[in-house]
N, C-alpha and C positions, 0 to 999 in steps of 0.2 A: 863255618856255616852253622847256624843253629839247627836243631832237630825239632820236629813238631810233635808234641805230646798232646793226646785228646782225651778228655772225659767223655765217654759215649753216653748218649741219652738212653739207649737200650742196647739190647745184645745185637741186634741187626747192624748197628753202626760201628761194631768192633772190626768190621773188615773195611773201613774207610781207609783212604790213601795217606797214611801218617806213619812216622817212625815209631811211635810208641803209644801206648794207652795206659789209663790209670782205672783200675777196677775197685769197686767197694766190696769189702768182705762183709758177709752177713753177720750182725750182732757186734761187729768190731770197727764199723765205719759210720760216719755221719756226713751230712752236706753232700751226698752222692745221689745221682739219678735213679740208681738201682743197686741192689746188693746181690752177691753170689756166694755160694758155699765153696768149700775146698775143692770138692769133686768138679764142679763147673770150672772153676779155675784151672784145673789141671786140664780138663778136656780142650779148653782154649788154648792153653800154653802148648799142647801138642799139635794144635792145626795152624798156628800163626808163626810167621817169622818176626813179628814186631817184638819190641821190647815191651814186656809186661811189668807195670808196677802196681802194687798192691796197697790200698789205703787202710791203714789201721790207725784212724786219726780221732779217737775218742779217749776220754779219761779212763783209766783201768782201775777198778776197785780191787782191794785186796783179796776178795774171795773170787776174783776172775784170773788171778795170776797163773795158777796151775793150768787152766784151760788155755790161757794165752800162750804158755810155753809149749803146749801140745800143737796149737795152731802154728807157732813159729817154726816148730820143727817139721811139721808137715809142709810148710811152705819151702823148707830147705830141699825137699825132693821134687819140687816143681821148678820148671824152667822160667824164673822170674829175675827181672833185673834188680829189683829193690822194693823196699816197704816205706811208704810215706808214714811217719809216725807223730803223734801228738805226745803221748805219755812218755816221759824220759825212762821210765823202767825198761823200755825196749832196748835202750842203748846198753844197759847193763846185761840184759838177756842176750844180746847178740854175742857178746864176748863169752859169756858163761856157757852159752848152748853151742858155740862155735859155728854160727850162722855163715854161710857162704855168699849170700847176698847184701846189696848195699843198703844203707839206711838214708832216708831223706828226712831232714828236720822240717816239719811241717806245722808249726804252732800258730799259723795264720797271722794274727795280729802282733805276734812277738819277733817275727823274723825280719827285722828291720835295720840291723847294723852289723857291720863286719867284725866287730870284736867278738860278739857272742858266736857268730857263725865260725870264727876261727877257733873259739873254744871248743865247740862241737867237733870241729875238723881234728883237732888234737886227741879227741876221744874216739876217732875212726869213723866219724860221720862225714862222708864224702860230699854229699848233696844238701842243699838248702832250697826249699820253695819260698821265694821272697813274699813278703806282705803285699797285699793290694793298697794298702794306705800309704806306701812311699811314693815319691815322685821319681821321675826319670833321672834328674840329676842325682838323687840319692842311690838310685840303682848304679849308675855309673861310678860313683864313689866306692861303693861295695865292690864292684868288680875289679877295681884297681888295687884294692886292699886285701884280697882273699885268693887263695888258690883253690876254695871250694868250688865244685860244679853247681852252677845256679840254674834254678827254673822259675820263669816269670810268666804269669797269666797275662796275656794281651788280648783275648777275646772271651765274650761270654758273660752271663750273670755272675756276680760275686756274692758270696755269703756275707752279710753284715753282722749278723748276731746268731748265736746258737745257744739254746737253753734245754736242759733236761726236763723242765716243766712243759706240760702240754697246754700251750696258751689257747690255741684254737679249740681242742677238745673240751677244755674246761669251760670255755665261753658257751660252746653249743650245748653242753650239758646244764649249765647253770640257767640257761633259758628255753631249755627243752626244744632245741632246733635240730631237725634231721638234716644232715648233710654228710655225705659219704665222699666228697670231693678230695682228690689227692693233692690238689694246690688251691689254695684260698688266696685272697688278696687283702691287704690292709691299706686304708687310705689315710694319708696325713699330708697336711699342707699342700693339696691339690696334686699329691704324687701317689702313684700306686705300686705298691711293694708286693711281689709274690712271696707267700709264706707257706711252708710245709710243716705239718705236725704229724709225725709218724712214731714208731715204736721207740725211736731214739730221742725223742723231744720235738723241740720247735726250731725251725731255721727261717730267718728273714733274709731275703735277697735284695740286691739293689734294684731300683725301679728302672734303671737302664742298662743295657748291655755294654760292657766294656769294649771299646775299640781302639786299640793301640798300634794298629798297622803302620802308622806314620813314623813310630819310634823304633820299630823292630830292627832296623838296620843300624841304629845308633847305639845298640847295647851289645856287649860280648858276653853272651850267656850259652850255656850248654843246650837248654831246651826253652822253646816257647809253648805254653800251655793254652790250649783252646778248650772251653767248656761248653758242650753242646746242649745243656740243660734246657729244656722248653724251647729248643730251636729244632725245626724238622730237618730231616736228613739232606734234602735237596738244597735247602738254603745254606746250611752248615758246610756242606761240600763245596759250594762256591767260595765261601770264605776261606776254608782250608787251602784251596787252591791258590787263592790270592796271597796267603802268607807263604806259600812255597814258591811263588814267581814274583814276588815283590821286588821292585828295583827303585833306586833314587828317583828314576824318571816317571815312574808310574804310581809311586806311593800316595801321591795326593788324590789321584784318580781313584784308586782302590779305597782310600779313606772314605771319600764321598759316595762311592758304591755302597759301602757297607752301611753308612748312615742313612742312605735311601732305602735300604733293604729293612733296617731295624731301627727302633728307638734307641740309638746308640750315643755313646760320649767316651771322652777320655778319663772320665772320673777323677781320680787324684794323681794321675800321671803329670799334670802340669799345674796342680793346686795343692798346696799344703793342707794337711788335716790339722785343724786347731779347734780344740774343744774347750769350752769354758763351763764351769758349774755355776749355774745361777743361784 
């Protein structure tokens, strides 16, 4: 049976009834609802029995390596399960620094095939968080061809694009518009996409919430990830309970209930992603 791993929308949601949580590290994470420093992470780890994963999912520059080493060593003294990484320097640093926590390959759009997953597994990376652009059939193929432990997001908004450029802030500055909103929206082809521009750059999210509860029983993975970004605690808790109690008999009912609660869709789970350059 899979475990539930949650990206909480705020600190209050850390106490939700789930098996694990993913927390963003300040200055070293992107695409997270909020960020914490090392001391805050340590405080939470001492208070909870949940598995704690820390997200270090940004590109690391050469002038940040020494500080990154310090951070990784500090995490070594905190009770965490693992680190979600984007920059592959962390794989080398784990061995060099003799870190005792696991690594989770989390390069979003690149975690799409079992051959690369197995390569990183041979380098000591036990976990992979699979891309949201692959289908359920492709996920099944991966599970049959790797011994790595897999994490799959099946609920919540999904980041589509991330840039270090400040797209929103530059626009506001160009036209002298005063707007201190934490979340803005972009309209394209009659669809509305949430967009965040913070100190890490710009992130654009899907216009619909991913609802994959119908497929959760058909894949053999270690964790099902649920992202609570932009979702209130009461509604998110209802969805979390559904994922913990879903059966073959009620999965269709739960799927419809979630769709009635949100503007939701299965996104690419049953639709191949094909992009053509015009």
